[in-house]
C-alpha positions in Angstrom: -8.6 -15.9 3.9 -5.7 -14.9 1.6 -7.8 -12.7 -0.7 -5.8 -10.6 -3.2 -5.6 -7.0 -2.0 -7.5 -5.7 -5.0 -10.4 -8.2 -4.3 -10.6 -7.5 -0.6 -13.5 -5.0 0.0 -12.1 -4.1 3.4 -9.0 -2.7 1.6 -10.7 -1.1 -1.4 -13.5 0.6 0.6 -12.8 0.3 4.4 -15.3 3.1 5.3 -18.2 1.0 3.8 -17.1 -2.4 5.0 -15.9 -1.7 8.5 -18.1 -0.5 11.3 -17.1 2.4 13.4 -15.6 0.3 16.2 -13.6 -1.8 13.7 -12.3 1.4 12.1 -11.3 2.8 15.5 -9.5 -0.5 16.4 -7.6 -0.6 13.1 -6.4 3.0 13.4 -5.5 2.4 17.1 -3.5 -0.7 16.2 -1.7 1.4 13.6 -1.0 4.2 16.1 -0.3 2.6 19.4 2.7 0.3 20.0 1.6 -1.0 23.4 -1.0 -3.7 23.2 -2.0 -6.5 25.6 -4.9 -9.0 25.9 -7.1 -8.4 29.0 -9.6 -11.3 29.2 -12.3 -10.6 26.7 -10.8 -7.4 25.5 -7.5 -6.1 24.1 -5.9 -3.0 25.6 -4.5 -1.0 22.7 -2.8 2.2 23.9 -5.4 3.9 26.1 -8.4 2.1 24.4 -10.1 -1.2 25.0 -11.6 -3.4 22.2 -13.6 -6.6 22.4 -11.9 -9.7 21.2 -14.7 -10.2 18.7 -13.8 -6.8 17.0 -10.1 -7.9 16.7 -11.1 -11.3 15.4 -13.3 -9.7 12.7 -10.4 -7.6 11.5 -8.3 -10.8 11.4 -10.9 -12.6 9.3 -10.7 -9.7 6.9 -6.9 -10.2 6.7 -6.3 -6.7 8.1 -4.4 -7.9 11.2 -2.4 -10.8 12.5 -3.0 -11.6 16.2 -0.1 -13.0 18.2 0.1 -14.0 21.8 0.8 -10.5 23.1 0.6 -8.3 20.0 -1.5 -7.4 17.1 0.2 -6.4 13.8 -1.3 -4.8 10.7 -0.9 -6.9 7.5 -0.2 -5.1 4.2 -3.9 -5.0 3.6 -4.4 -3.5 7.1 -1.8 -0.8 6.4 -3.5 0.2 3.1 -6.9 0.2 4.8 -5.6 2.4 7.7 -4.0 4.8 5.2 -7.3 5.1 3.4 -9.2 5.7 6.6 -6.7 8.4 7.6 -7.5 10.2 4.3 -4.7 9.2 2.1 -6.7 8.4 -1.0 -4.1 6.3 -2.8 -3.4 4.1 0.3 0.3 5.0 0.6 1.3 6.2 4.0 
């Protein structure tokens, strides 16, 4: 998608744009280091998320999905910081 950070609504207002499951997944990816695909789900720490949820975050340029790992992009780091309550987005 390659949207500039300031034009990406998922970065500027993640609470409005992301649903509850997407917010939980984003924060879990930020918190847990251990991730692995499990069929139609991703095991992220002690939680499980549907592949569709992870793919939605990838379409919004918040994560990059690799073979065995999901990483937050810069946009994802800013959105996660805003969801954690840091208003300026700096962790």
